[in-house]
TORPA-4810 file (N, C-alpha, C, O; in nm, 3 decimals):
<nodes>
NODE_1_-1.175_4.595_-0.936_-1.035_4.552_-0.949_-1.007_4.443_-0.847_-1.049_4.452_-0.732_M
NODE_2_-0.936_4.339_-0.888_-0.907_4.227_-0.800_-0.796_4.257_-0.702_-0.729_4.360_-0.708_G
NODE_3_-0.779_4.161_-0.610_-0.675_4.174_-0.508_-0.630_4.035_-0.465_-0.704_3.937_-0.479_E
NODE_4_-0.508_4.027_-0.414_-0.458_3.902_-0.361_-0.504_3.884_-0.218_-0.510_3.979_-0.141_W
NODE_5_-0.536_3.760_-0.182_-0.563_3.724_-0.044_-0.488_3.594_-0.015_-0.430_3.533_-0.105_L
NODE_6_-0.490_3.552_0.111_-0.424_3.428_0.150_-0.526_3.329_0.202_-0.603_3.360_0.294_T
NODE_7_-0.526_3.209_0.143_-0.611_3.100_0.187_-0.530_3.009_0.278_-0.411_2.986_0.255_L
NODE_8_-0.594_2.958_0.380_-0.529_2.861_0.468_-0.575_2.722_0.427_-0.693_2.689_0.439_H
NODE_9_-0.483_2.640_0.378_-0.516_2.509_0.323_-0.438_2.400_0.395_-0.348_2.428_0.474_T
NODE_10_-0.473_2.274_0.367_-0.401_2.161_0.422_-0.254_2.160_0.378_-0.169_2.100_0.444_Q
NODE_11_-0.225_2.225_0.267_-0.089_2.231_0.213_-0.015_2.357_0.252_0.093_2.385_0.199_S
NODE_12_-0.074_2.435_0.345_-0.013_2.560_0.385_-0.081_2.679_0.320_-0.183_2.662_0.253_G
NODE_13_-0.025_2.799_0.339_-0.088_2.918_0.281_-0.080_2.919_0.129_0.023_2.884_0.070_P
NODE_14_-0.190_2.958_0.067_-0.200_2.966_-0.079_-0.263_3.100_-0.114_-0.368_3.135_-0.060_V
NODE_15_-0.200_3.174_-0.202_-0.257_3.301_-0.246_-0.377_3.276_-0.338_-0.387_3.171_-0.402_R
NODE_16_-0.465_3.374_-0.343_-0.577_3.368_-0.437_-0.607_3.505_-0.491_-0.599_3.604_-0.418_G
NODE_17_-0.642_3.513_-0.618_-0.681_3.640_-0.680_-0.833_3.651_-0.673_-0.905_3.569_-0.730_W
NODE_18_-0.882_3.751_-0.601_-1.024_3.770_-0.573_-1.076_3.894_-0.642_-1.012_3.999_-0.640_L
NODE_19_-1.193_3.881_-0.705_-1.265_3.997_-0.756_-1.410_3.986_-0.712_-1.473_3.881_-0.728_A
NODE_20_-1.462_4.094_-0.658_-1.599_4.094_-0.610_-1.694_4.142_-0.720_-1.655_4.219_-0.808_R
NODE_21_-1.816_4.095_-0.713_-1.915_4.130_-0.814_-1.935_4.281_-0.819_-1.937_4.347_-0.715_A
NODE_22_-1.951_4.334_-0.939_-1.974_4.476_-0.957_-2.123_4.510_-0.951_-2.163_4.624_-0.976_T
NODE_23_-2.205_4.411_-0.917_-2.349_4.427_-0.900_-2.388_4.328_-0.789_-2.303_4.249_-0.746_Q
NODE_24_-2.512_4.329_-0.740_-2.549_4.232_-0.638_-2.513_4.090_-0.680_-2.554_4.045_-0.787_P
NODE_25_-2.437_4.020_-0.598_-2.379_3.892_-0.637_-2.486_3.786_-0.660_-2.586_3.779_-0.588_A
NODE_26_-2.464_3.704_-0.763_-2.554_3.594_-0.796_-2.495_3.460_-0.755_-2.542_3.355_-0.799_R
NODE_27_-2.392_3.463_-0.674_-2.322_3.342_-0.634_-2.173_3.365_-0.643_-2.128_3.477_-0.666_G
NODE_28_-2.098_3.258_-0.624_-1.953_3.268_-0.625_-1.894_3.156_-0.710_-1.952_3.048_-0.722_A
NODE_29_-1.778_3.184_-0.769_-1.714_3.090_-0.859_-1.566_3.079_-0.826_-1.496_3.179_-0.816_V
NODE_30_-1.520_2.955_-0.810_-1.376_2.929_-0.803_-1.326_2.912_-0.946_-1.377_2.827_-1.019_V
NODE_31_-1.228_2.991_-0.985_-1.167_2.982_-1.118_-1.038_2.903_-1.106_-0.948_2.940_-1.031_V
NODE_32_-1.028_2.793_-1.181_-0.913_2.704_-1.169_-0.821_2.724_-1.290_-0.862_2.710_-1.405_V
NODE_33_-0.699_2.756_-1.261_-0.598_2.794_-1.358_-0.562_2.683_-1.457_-0.594_2.566_-1.436_Q
NODE_34_-0.496_2.723_-1.563_-0.427_2.629_-1.652_-0.295_2.588_-1.587_-0.273_2.614_-1.468_E
NODE_35_-0.208_2.524_-1.662_-0.078_2.485_-1.607_0.018_2.603_-1.599_0.134_2.586_-1.561_I
NODE_36_-0.028_2.723_-1.633_0.060_2.839_-1.640_0.050_2.930_-1.517_0.108_3.039_-1.516_F
NODE_37_-0.025_2.887_-1.416_-0.037_2.966_-1.294_-0.148_3.069_-1.301_-0.220_3.079_-1.400_G
NODE_38_-0.161_3.145_-1.194_-0.260_3.254_-1.191_-0.192_3.375_-1.255_-0.150_3.470_-1.188_V
NODE_39_-0.184_3.368_-1.386_-0.116_3.471_-1.464_-0.215_3.580_-1.505_-0.329_3.582_-1.458_N
NODE_40_-0.171_3.669_-1.591_-0.256_3.782_-1.630_-0.386_3.735_-1.693_-0.491_3.795_-1.672_A
NODE_41_-0.379_3.627_-1.772_-0.501_3.576_-1.835_-0.601_3.526_-1.732_-0.718_3.561_-1.739_H
NODE_42_-0.557_3.446_-1.637_-0.649_3.392_-1.537_-0.703_3.504_-1.449_-0.820_3.501_-1.411_I
NODE_43_-0.621_3.602_-1.416_-0.673_3.716_-1.339_-0.780_3.790_-1.418_-0.878_3.838_-1.360_R
NODE_44_-0.761_3.801_-1.549_-0.862_3.866_-1.632_-0.991_3.785_-1.637_-1.100_3.841_-1.642_A
NODE_45_-0.980_3.652_-1.636_-1.099_3.567_-1.632_-1.175_3.591_-1.502_-1.297_3.603_-1.503_V
NODE_46_-1.103_3.599_-1.391_-1.165_3.628_-1.261_-1.241_3.761_-1.268_-1.356_3.770_-1.224_V
NODE_47_-1.177_3.862_-1.323_-1.241_3.994_-1.333_-1.368_3.987_-1.419_-1.467_4.053_-1.390_E
NODE_48_-1.363_3.905_-1.524_-1.478_3.897_-1.614_-1.598_3.834_-1.544_-1.712_3.879_-1.562_R
NODE_49_-1.574_3.731_-1.464_-1.686_3.672_-1.390_-1.741_3.769_-1.286_-1.862_3.772_-1.262_Y
NODE_50_-1.654_3.847_-1.226_-1.702_3.950_-1.133_-1.790_4.051_-1.204_-1.892_4.095_-1.150_A
NODE_51_-1.752_4.088_-1.326_-1.830_4.184_-1.403_-1.968_4.130_-1.439_-2.062_4.208_-1.459_E
NODE_52_-1.980_3.998_-1.448_-2.110_3.938_-1.482_-2.191_3.902_-1.358_-2.297_3.841_-1.369_T
NODE_53_-2.142_3.940_-1.239_-2.224_3.928_-1.121_-2.188_3.818_-1.023_-2.269_3.784_-0.937_G
NODE_54_-2.067_3.762_-1.034_-2.025_3.657_-0.942_-1.900_3.701_-0.865_-1.811_3.766_-0.920_F
NODE_55_-1.895_3.666_-0.738_-1.769_3.678_-0.666_-1.678_3.568_-0.720_-1.718_3.451_-0.722_V
NODE_56_-1.558_3.602_-0.762_-1.471_3.504_-0.827_-1.335_3.501_-0.760_-1.280_3.604_-0.723_A
NODE_57_-1.281_3.380_-0.745_-1.154_3.360_-0.675_-1.073_3.252_-0.745_-1.122_3.141_-0.766_L
NODE_58_-0.949_3.285_-0.781_-0.858_3.189_-0.845_-0.745_3.157_-0.748_-0.656_3.241_-0.730_A
NODE_59_-0.745_3.039_-0.685_-0.633_3.002_-0.598_-0.508_2.970_-0.679_-0.517_2.908_-0.785_P
NODE_60_-0.394_3.011_-0.628_-0.266_2.984_-0.696_-0.222_2.842_-0.659_-0.149_2.823_-0.561_A
NODE_61_-0.266_2.746_-0.736_-0.252_2.605_-0.698_-0.109_2.560_-0.682_-0.083_2.465_-0.607_L
NODE_62_-0.016_2.623_-0.749_0.123_2.578_-0.741_0.197_2.630_-0.617_0.311_2.591_-0.594_F
NODE_63_0.135_2.716_-0.538_0.204_2.775_-0.424_0.267_2.673_-0.329_0.375_2.699_-0.278_D
NODE_64_0.204_2.556_-0.302_0.270_2.460_-0.214_0.399_2.402_-0.272_0.483_2.351_-0.198_P
NODE_65_0.415_2.412_-0.403_0.537_2.363_-0.469_0.635_2.476_-0.492_0.753_2.465_-0.460_V
NODE_66_0.585_2.585_-0.548_0.666_2.705_-0.573_0.573_2.825_-0.583_0.476_2.822_-0.658_E
NODE_67_0.602_2.928_-0.508_0.512_3.043_-0.499_0.526_3.135_-0.619_0.630_3.141_-0.686_A
NODE_68_0.418_3.209_-0.644_0.416_3.318_-0.742_0.452_3.274_-0.883_0.527_3.341_-0.954_A
NODE_69_0.399_3.159_-0.925_0.425_3.109_-1.060_0.336_3.178_-1.161_0.213_3.178_-1.147_I
NODE_70_0.397_3.237_-1.262_0.326_3.292_-1.377_0.410_3.258_-1.500_0.518_3.313_-1.519_E
NODE_71_0.359_3.168_-1.582_0.435_3.118_-1.697_0.378_3.170_-1.828_0.261_3.205_-1.837_L
NODE_72_0.464_3.174_-1.929_0.423_3.212_-2.062_0.371_3.094_-2.141_0.392_2.979_-2.104_G
NODE_73_0.302_3.123_-2.252_0.243_3.020_-2.336_0.342_2.979_-2.445_0.313_2.990_-2.565_Y
NODE_74_0.458_2.931_-2.403_0.560_2.885_-2.496_0.609_2.749_-2.450_0.562_2.697_-2.349_D
NODE_75_0.701_2.690_-2.525_0.748_2.555_-2.493_0.808_2.547_-2.353_0.787_2.450_-2.282_A
NODE_76_0.882_2.650_-2.315_0.941_2.651_-2.182_0.834_2.656_-2.074_0.843_2.586_-1.973_E
NODE_77_0.731_2.738_-2.097_0.623_2.747_-2.001_0.546_2.617_-1.989_0.508_2.577_-1.879_G
NODE_78_0.522_2.551_-2.102_0.452_2.422_-2.101_0.531_2.318_-2.022_0.475_2.247_-1.939_V
NODE_79_0.660_2.310_-2.048_0.743_2.212_-1.980_0.746_2.237_-1.829_0.734_2.144_-1.749_A
NODE_80_0.763_2.363_-1.791_0.768_2.397_-1.649_0.633_2.371_-1.583_0.627_2.320_-1.471_R
NODE_81_0.525_2.407_-1.652_0.392_2.385_-1.597_0.361_2.238_-1.576_0.301_2.201_-1.475_G
NODE_82_0.403_2.154_-1.669_0.380_2.010_-1.654_0.456_1.954_-1.534_0.406_1.868_-1.462_R
NODE_83_0.577_2.003_-1.513_0.655_1.959_-1.396_0.584_1.998_-1.266_0.578_1.920_-1.172_D
NODE_84_0.530_2.119_-1.262_0.461_2.166_-1.142_0.332_2.087_-1.117_0.299_2.056_-1.003_L
NODE_85_0.260_2.055_-1.224_0.139_1.973_-1.212_0.173_1.838_-1.150_0.103_1.791_-1.061_V
NODE_86_0.280_1.777_-1.200_0.320_1.646_-1.148_0.361_1.655_-1.002_0.331_1.565_-0.923_A
NODE_87_0.430_1.762_-0.966_0.476_1.777_-0.828_0.360_1.802_-0.733_0.363_1.756_-0.619_A
NODE_88_0.259_1.875_-0.777_0.145_1.907_-0.692_0.052_1.787_-0.674_0.016_1.752_-0.562_L
NODE_89_0.013_1.725_-0.785_-0.080_1.613_-0.780_-0.225_1.658_-0.776_-0.255_1.770_-0.735_G
NODE_90_-0.314_1.570_-0.818_-0.456_1.604_-0.824_-0.518_1.621_-0.686_-0.598_1.712_-0.666_F
NODE_91_-0.482_1.536_-0.591_-0.547_1.542_-0.460_-0.523_1.676_-0.392_-0.616_1.735_-0.336_D
NODE_92_-0.400_1.724_-0.395_-0.372_1.853_-0.331_-0.443_1.967_-0.405_-0.491_2.062_-0.343_R
NODE_93_-0.449_1.956_-0.539_-0.517_2.060_-0.615_-0.665_2.067_-0.577_-0.718_2.176_-0.557_A
NODE_94_-0.731_1.952_-0.569_-0.873_1.950_-0.532_-0.892_2.003_-0.390_-0.989_2.075_-0.364_V
NODE_95_-0.802_1.969_-0.299_-0.814_2.018_-0.162_-0.801_2.170_-0.155_-0.868_2.233_-0.074_A
NODE_96_-0.716_2.228_-0.239_-0.702_2.374_-0.241_-0.829_2.438_-0.297_-0.874_2.541_-0.246_I
NODE_97_-0.887_2.378_-0.401_-1.015_2.427_-0.452_-1.122_2.420_-0.344_-1.205_2.511_-0.333_V
NODE_98_-1.121_2.313_-0.265_-1.217_2.302_-0.154_-1.199_2.416_-0.055_-1.297_2.473_-0.008_A
NODE_99_-1.074_2.450_-0.024_-1.048_2.561_0.069_-1.098_2.693_0.010_-1.153_2.775_0.082_A
NODE_100_-1.077_2.713_-0.120_-1.127_2.835_-0.185_-1.279_2.840_-0.180_-1.337_2.945_-0.154_A
NODE_101_-1.344_2.725_-0.206_-1.489_2.721_-0.199_-1.540_2.751_-0.059_-1.639_2.822_-0.043_G
NODE_102_-1.473_2.697_0.042_-1.514_2.724_0.180_-1.499_2.871_0.215_-1.583_2.928_0.285_N
NODE_103_-1.391_2.934_0.166_-1.372_3.078_0.191_-1.486_3.157_0.127_-1.539_3.250_0.188_W
NODE_104_-1.524_3.121_0.005_-1.631_3.193_-0.063_-1.765_3.173_0.007_-1.848_3.264_0.007_L
NODE_105_-1.787_3.057_0.066_-1.914_3.030_0.134_-1.935_3.119_0.256_-2.047_3.129_0.306_R
NODE_106_-1.830_3.182_0.303_-1.848_3.271_0.418_-1.933_3.393_0.382_-1.993_3.456_0.469_E
NODE_107_-1.936_3.426_0.252_-2.017_3.541_0.210_-2.126_3.503_0.109_-2.226_3.574_0.097_T
NODE_108_-2.107_3.393_0.036_-2.204_3.350_-0.066_-2.243_3.205_-0.041_-2.157_3.118_-0.025_E
NODE_109_-2.373_3.180_-0.037_-2.420_3.045_-0.003_-2.392_2.944_-0.113_-2.371_2.826_-0.086_A
NODE_110_-2.391_2.990_-0.238_-2.383_2.898_-0.351_-2.252_2.920_-0.426_-2.220_3.032_-0.467_H
NODE_111_-2.177_2.811_-0.444_-2.044_2.817_-0.506_-2.035_2.716_-0.619_-2.080_2.602_-0.606_V
NODE_112_-1.977_2.760_-0.730_-1.948_2.671_-0.843_-1.801_2.680_-0.878_-1.725_2.756_-0.818_G
NODE_113_-1.761_2.601_-0.978_-1.621_2.596_-1.020_-1.614_2.599_-1.172_-1.693_2.533_-1.239_V
NODE_114_-1.520_2.676_-1.225_-1.490_2.673_-1.368_-1.339_2.660_-1.383_-1.263_2.731_-1.318_V
NODE_115_-1.295_2.568_-1.471_-1.153_2.545_-1.489_-1.115_2.532_-1.634_-1.198_2.500_-1.719_G
NODE_116_-0.988_2.557_-1.661_-0.938_2.563_-1.798_-0.817_2.470_-1.815_-0.725_2.472_-1.734_F
NODE_117_-0.820_2.389_-1.922_-0.709_2.297_-1.953_-0.692_2.200_-1.835_-0.788_2.132_-1.799_C
NODE_118_-0.575_2.191_-1.774_-0.558_2.109_-1.653_-0.661_2.147_-1.549_-0.716_2.060_-1.481_W
NODE_119_-0.689_2.275_-1.535_-0.790_2.321_-1.442_-0.930_2.273_-1.476_-1.015_2.264_-1.388_G
NODE_120_-0.955_2.243_-1.603_-1.083_2.186_-1.641_-1.104_2.049_-1.581_-1.215_2.014_-1.540_G
NODE_121_-0.997_1.971_-1.574_-1.005_1.841_-1.507_-1.025_1.859_-1.357_-1.103_1.786_-1.296_T
NODE_122_-0.955_1.955_-1.297_-0.974_1.982_-1.154_-1.118_2.024_-1.128_-1.176_1.986_-1.026_I
NODE_123_-1.176_2.103_-1.217_-1.316_2.144_-1.201_-1.408_2.023_-1.202_-1.501_2.015_-1.122_A
NODE_124_-1.384_1.928_-1.293_-1.464_1.807_-1.296_-1.452_1.730_-1.164_-1.552_1.682_-1.111_F
NODE_125_-1.331_1.719_-1.112_-1.310_1.649_-0.985_-1.374_1.725_-0.868_-1.415_1.664_-0.770_L
NODE_126_-1.382_1.857_-0.878_-1.451_1.934_-0.775_-1.599_1.901_-0.773_-1.664_1.910_-0.669_A
NODE_127_-1.652_1.862_-0.888_-1.791_1.817_-0.894_-1.805_1.678_-0.832_-1.887_1.658_-0.742_N
NODE_128_-1.725_1.582_-0.879_-1.740_1.444_-0.834_-1.699_1.425_-0.688_-1.755_1.339_-0.620_T
NODE_129_-1.603_1.502_-0.639_-1.548_1.481_-0.505_-1.593_1.583_-0.402_-1.595_1.555_-0.282_R
NODE_130_-1.629_1.703_-0.448_-1.669_1.808_-0.355_-1.816_1.846_-0.367_-1.869_1.919_-0.284_L
NODE_131_-1.881_1.796_-0.470_-2.023_1.825_-0.488_-2.052_1.967_-0.531_-2.152_2.025_-0.488_G
NODE_132_-1.966_2.025_-0.617_-1.986_2.161_-0.665_-2.026_2.161_-0.811_-1.965_2.090_-0.891_L
NODE_133_-2.128_2.238_-0.851_-2.157_2.254_-0.994_-2.031_2.302_-1.066_-1.961_2.390_-1.015_P
NODE_134_-2.003_2.247_-1.183_-1.873_2.276_-1.243_-1.881_2.286_-1.394_-1.965_2.225_-1.460_A
NODE_135_-1.788_2.367_-1.447_-1.771_2.385_-1.591_-1.625_2.357_-1.625_-1.534_2.411_-1.563_V
NODE_136_-1.605_2.272_-1.724_-1.470_2.235_-1.767_-1.446_2.283_-1.910_-1.515_2.241_-2.003_S
NODE_137_-1.348_2.371_-1.926_-1.304_2.412_-2.059_-1.186_2.325_-2.100_-1.080_2.329_-2.036_F
NODE_138_-1.203_2.247_-2.206_-1.098_2.161_-2.265_-1.008_2.097_-2.160_-0.886_2.113_-2.162_Y
NODE_139_-1.072_2.024_-2.068_-0.997_1.953_-1.964_-0.930_1.830_-2.023_-0.995_1.728_-2.046_G
NODE_140_-0.801_1.839_-2.047_-0.729_1.737_-2.123_-0.687_1.615_-2.043_-0.631_1.521_-2.101_G
NODE_141_-0.712_1.613_-1.912_-0.666_1.500_-1.831_-0.782_1.430_-1.761_-0.762_1.360_-1.661_R
NODE_142_-0.902_1.447_-1.812_-1.020_1.398_-1.742_-1.052_1.251_-1.769_-1.118_1.187_-1.687_S
NODE_143_-1.008_1.197_-1.881_-1.049_1.062_-1.920_-1.025_0.958_-1.811_-1.114_0.876_-1.787_V
NODE_144_-0.910_0.957_-1.742_-0.891_0.854_-1.639_-0.990_0.863_-1.523_-1.001_0.769_-1.444_P
NODE_145_-1.060_0.976_-1.510_-1.150_0.997_-1.397_-1.298_0.988_-1.435_-1.384_1.012_-1.350_F
NODE_146_-1.328_0.955_-1.560_-1.466_0.963_-1.606_-1.557_0.859_-1.543_-1.679_0.869_-1.557_L
NODE_147_-1.502_0.761_-1.476_-1.587_0.665_-1.404_-1.643_0.724_-1.275_-1.734_0.667_-1.215_S
NODE_148_-1.590_0.839_-1.232_-1.642_0.905_-1.112_-1.778_0.968_-1.144_-1.801_1.015_-1.256_E
NODE_149_-1.866_0.969_-1.047_-2.004_1.014_-1.067_-2.018_1.162_-1.033_-1.981_1.205_-0.923_T
NODE_150_-2.072_1.238_-1.127_-2.099_1.380_-1.100_-2.208_1.392_-0.995_-2.311_1.324_-1.004_A
NODE_151_-2.186_1.477_-0.897_-2.284_1.497_-0.790_-2.376_1.616_-0.818_-2.485_1.626_-0.760_Q
NODE_152_-2.332_1.704_-0.906_-2.407_1.826_-0.938_-2.404_1.846_-1.089_-2.332_1.774_-1.158_E
NODE_153_-2.480_1.943_-1.142_-2.475_1.968_-1.287_-2.333_1.991_-1.336_-2.250_2.052_-1.268_P
NODE_154_-2.306_1.941_-1.457_-2.172_1.945_-1.515_-2.181_1.991_-1.659_-2.266_1.945_-1.735_M
NODE_155_-2.091_2.082_-1.697_-2.085_2.136_-1.833_-1.942_2.123_-1.885_-1.847_2.162_-1.818_L
NODE_156_-1.929_2.067_-2.006_-1.798_2.053_-2.071_-1.796_2.135_-2.200_-1.893_2.135_-2.277_F
NODE_157_-1.684_2.206_-2.224_-1.659_2.275_-2.351_-1.536_2.213_-2.416_-1.432_2.197_-2.352_H
NODE_158_-1.547_2.176_-2.545_-1.434_2.120_-2.619_-1.418_2.189_-2.754_-1.514_2.238_-2.812_F
NODE_159_-1.294_2.191_-2.803_-1.267_2.239_-2.938_-1.262_2.123_-3.036_-1.197_2.022_-3.010_G
NODE_160_-1.329_2.139_-3.146_-1.336_2.034_-3.247_-1.198_1.998_-3.302_-1.174_1.883_-3.340_E
NODE_161_-1.107_2.095_-3.305_-0.975_2.075_-3.364_-0.865_2.067_-3.259_-0.749_2.100_-3.287_H
NODE_162_-0.901_2.025_-3.140_-0.805_2.016_-3.030_-0.719_1.892_-3.045_-0.772_1.781_-3.036_D
NODE_163_-0.587_1.905_-3.069_-0.501_1.787_-3.085_-0.478_1.712_-2.954_-0.437_1.596_-2.955_P
NODE_164_-0.504_1.777_-2.841_-0.481_1.715_-2.711_-0.600_1.627_-2.670_-0.583_1.528_-2.599_I
NODE_165_-0.720_1.665_-2.715_-0.842_1.592_-2.680_-0.907_1.542_-2.808_-0.987_1.615_-2.868_I
NODE_166_-0.875_1.421_-2.853_-0.929_1.369_-2.979_-1.078_1.338_-2.968_-1.131_1.328_-2.857_P
NODE_167_-1.146_1.322_-3.082_-1.290_1.296_-3.080_-1.330_1.175_-2.996_-1.436_1.175_-2.934_P
NODE_168_-1.245_1.071_-2.994_-1.280_0.953_-2.915_-1.283_0.984_-2.766_-1.360_0.922_-2.692_E
NODE_169_-1.201_1.079_-2.722_-1.205_1.119_-2.581_-1.334_1.195_-2.550_-1.394_1.177_-2.444_D
NODE_170_-1.375_1.281_-2.642_-1.500_1.354_-2.624_-1.617_1.256_-2.620_-1.709_1.270_-2.539_V
NODE_171_-1.614_1.156_-2.708_-1.719_1.056_-2.710_-1.723_0.979_-2.579_-1.830_0.942_-2.532_E
NODE_172_-1.607_0.955_-2.520_-1.603_0.886_-2.392_-1.670_0.970_-2.282_-1.733_0.916_-2.192_Q
NODE_173_-1.656_1.102_-2.292_-1.728_1.190_-2.198_-1.879_1.170_-2.214_-1.952_1.161_-2.116_H
NODE_174_-1.925_1.163_-2.339_-2.068_1.141_-2.363_-2.114_1.010_-2.301_-2.220_1.005_-2.238_H
NODE_175_-2.036_0.905_-2.320_-2.076_0.773_-2.271_-2.074_0.764_-2.119_-2.167_0.710_-2.059_R
NODE_176_-1.969_0.817_-2.058_-1.951_0.796_-1.915_-2.011_0.909_-1.828_-2.026_0.892_-1.707_Q
NODE_177_-2.044_1.020_-1.890_-2.110_1.129_-1.818_-2.238_1.167_-1.892_-2.249_1.279_-1.944_Q
NODE_178_-2.334_1.074_-1.899_-2.452_1.095_-1.985_-2.541_1.211_-1.941_-2.620_1.261_-2.021_P
NODE_179_-2.531_1.253_-1.816_-2.617_1.362_-1.769_-2.551_1.499_-1.784_-2.614_1.601_-1.758_H
NODE_180_-2.426_1.502_-1.826_-2.357_1.629_-1.845_-2.399_1.694_-1.976_-2.444_1.627_-2.069_A
NODE_181_-2.384_1.826_-1.980_-2.402_1.900_-2.105_-2.266_1.919_-2.170_-2.171_1.961_-2.104_T
NODE_182_-2.257_1.887_-2.299_-2.129_1.894_-2.370_-2.147_1.977_-2.496_-2.236_1.951_-2.577_I
NODE_183_-2.062_2.077_-2.512_-2.062_2.160_-2.632_-1.928_2.145_-2.704_-1.823_2.135_-2.641_Y
NODE_184_-1.934_2.144_-2.836_-1.814_2.136_-2.918_-1.811_2.258_-3.009_-1.912_2.294_-3.070_I
NODE_185_-1.694_2.321_-3.018_-1.677_2.446_-3.092_-1.580_2.427_-3.208_-1.492_2.341_-3.202_Y
NODE_186_-1.594_2.506_-3.314_-1.502_2.496_-3.428_-1.370_2.564_-3.397_-1.335_2.667_-3.456_P
NODE_187_-1.296_2.507_-3.302_-1.176_2.572_-3.249_-1.078_2.467_-3.202_-1.108_2.348_-3.201_A
NODE_188_-0.958_2.512_-3.162_-0.855_2.424_-3.111_-0.848_2.427_-2.960_-0.943_2.469_-2.893_G
NODE_189_-0.736_2.381_-2.906_-0.717_2.379_-2.762_-0.690_2.521_-2.711_-0.621_2.599_-2.777_H
NODE_190_-0.743_2.553_-2.594_-0.718_2.685_-2.536_-0.788_2.798_-2.606_-0.741_2.911_-2.604_G
NODE_191_-0.903_2.769_-2.670_-0.969_2.872_-2.751_-1.021_2.989_-2.670_-1.053_3.093_-2.727_F
NODE_192_-1.031_2.975_-2.539_-1.081_3.085_-2.456_-0.972_3.187_-2.422_-1.004_3.297_-2.377_N
NODE_193_-0.845_3.152_-2.443_-0.734_3.235_-2.397_-0.679_3.322_-2.509_-0.630_3.271_-2.610_C
NODE_194_-0.687_3.454_-2.491_-0.643_3.546_-2.596_-0.491_3.557_-2.605_-0.440_3.633_-2.688_D
NODE_195_-0.418_3.483_-2.522_-0.272_3.480_-2.532_-0.222_3.355_-2.603_-0.101_3.335_-2.616_Q
NODE_196_-0.313_3.271_-2.649_-0.276_3.148_-2.719_-0.300_3.163_-2.869_-0.384_3.241_-2.913_R
NODE_197_-0.226_3.087_-2.947_-0.246_3.089_-3.091_-0.380_3.035_-3.134_-0.430_3.073_-3.240_G
NODE_198_-0.441_2.947_-3.055_-0.571_2.890_-3.088_-0.688_2.972_-3.037_-0.803_2.927_-3.042_D
NODE_199_-0.662_3.091_-2.989_-0.771_3.175_-2.941_-0.875_3.196_-3.051_-0.842_3.233_-3.163_Y
NODE_200_-1.001_3.171_-3.015_-1.112_3.191_-3.108_-1.216_3.278_-3.038_-1.293_3.228_-2.956_D
NODE_201_-1.219_3.407_-3.069_-1.305_3.498_-2.994_-1.453_3.464_-3.003_-1.527_3.483_-2.906_P
NODE_202_-1.497_3.414_-3.117_-1.639_3.379_-3.130_-1.674_3.261_-3.041_-1.772_3.266_-2.967_T
NODE_203_-1.593_3.155_-3.048_-1.618_3.039_-2.964_-1.606_3.075_-2.816_-1.684_3.028_-2.734_S
NODE_204_-1.507_3.158_-2.783_-1.488_3.200_-2.645_-1.611_3.275_-2.593_-1.655_3.252_-2.481_A
NODE_205_-1.665_3.364_-2.675_-1.782_3.443_-2.633_-1.904_3.354_-2.612_-1.977_3.372_-2.515_A
NODE_206_-1.925_3.259_-2.702_-2.041_3.170_-2.689_-2.025_3.082_-2.566_-2.120_3.064_-2.490_V
NODE_207_-1.905_3.027_-2.546_-1.881_2.941_-2.430_-1.898_3.018_-2.299_-1.953_2.966_-2.202_A
NODE_208_-1.851_3.143_-2.297_-1.867_3.224_-2.176_-2.015_3.251_-2.148_-2.059_3.241_-2.034_H
NODE_209_-2.089_3.284_-2.252_-2.233_3.308_-2.234_-2.302_3.184_-2.179_-2.385_3.194_-2.089_H
NODE_210_-2.269_3.068_-2.233_-2.330_2.944_-2.185_-2.289_2.913_-2.041_-2.368_2.861_-1.963_R
NODE_211_-2.165_2.946_-2.008_-2.116_2.921_-1.872_-2.188_3.011_-1.772_-2.229_2.964_-1.665_T
NODE_212_-2.203_3.137_-1.806_-2.276_3.229_-1.717_-2.420_3.182_-1.699_-2.472_3.184_-1.587_V
NODE_213_-2.484_3.140_-1.807_-2.621_3.090_-1.797_-2.628_2.965_-1.709_-2.722_2.948_-1.632_A
NODE_214_-2.527_2.879_-1.722_-2.520_2.759_-1.638_-2.512_2.796_-1.491_-2.584_2.739_-1.409_F
NODE_215_-2.426_2.891_-1.456_-2.414_2.931_-1.317_-2.538_3.006_-1.267_-2.575_2.995_-1.150_F
NODE_216_-2.603_3.081_-1.354_-2.728_3.145_-1.315_-2.832_3.041_-1.274_-2.906_3.061_-1.178_E
NODE_217_-2.836_2.930_-1.348_-2.932_2.823_-1.316_-2.892_2.747_-1.190_-2.976_2.720_-1.104_R
NODE_218_-2.765_2.712_-1.180_-2.723_2.620_-1.074_-2.691_2.688_-0.942_-2.696_2.625_-0.837_T
NODE_219_-2.657_2.817_-0.947_-2.622_2.889_-0.824_-2.732_2.983_-0.779_-2.731_3.030_-0.666_L
NODE_220_-2.827_3.011_-0.869_-2.929_3.110_-0.838_-3.028_3.063_-0.734_-3.120_3.137_-0.698_G
</nodes>
């Protein structure tokens, strides 16, 4: 079962949801939230990585702007989440992920990052700027940063029917990140989240399996 802890960051104290591996740990993973905060879904993702053998920690990235944010997957939640993303900015988000990674390194030598939606873009930046192996699930804001060079192995998951990430954007990932692994699923945006209308359990299961295998290779 997970628990809240407090991270000390350049932006002040930030809460994080931590779950420890239920077996001898194979490394540690920073889980980067969507625009909806460290809500029940993201906490469940953290628990799932712990169950597969990783120490997992999801920092509450919006805490420097507004604490204890947990939004629903509706129009109001989307609008509020976008405002919080704009107020936080990418640089502060990456710095908080760095603080989470440093906290995890106190007990685990090898740390990776996995992020979802907006968090998928943050995960990519954690690779290019922090040198962490990373997995991005449908990172919809990554295109402006694709000229940055990945420092470690990089894995992208996209939905074939995602209206937010059109095929030309996926192709741009192929062109500008030629060493990354890219998978495309017969699904829409947010297919990993069982609280979204586009949830696709088959695609989610395959993507999770590939992500765990990726971390086994890169963190082992």
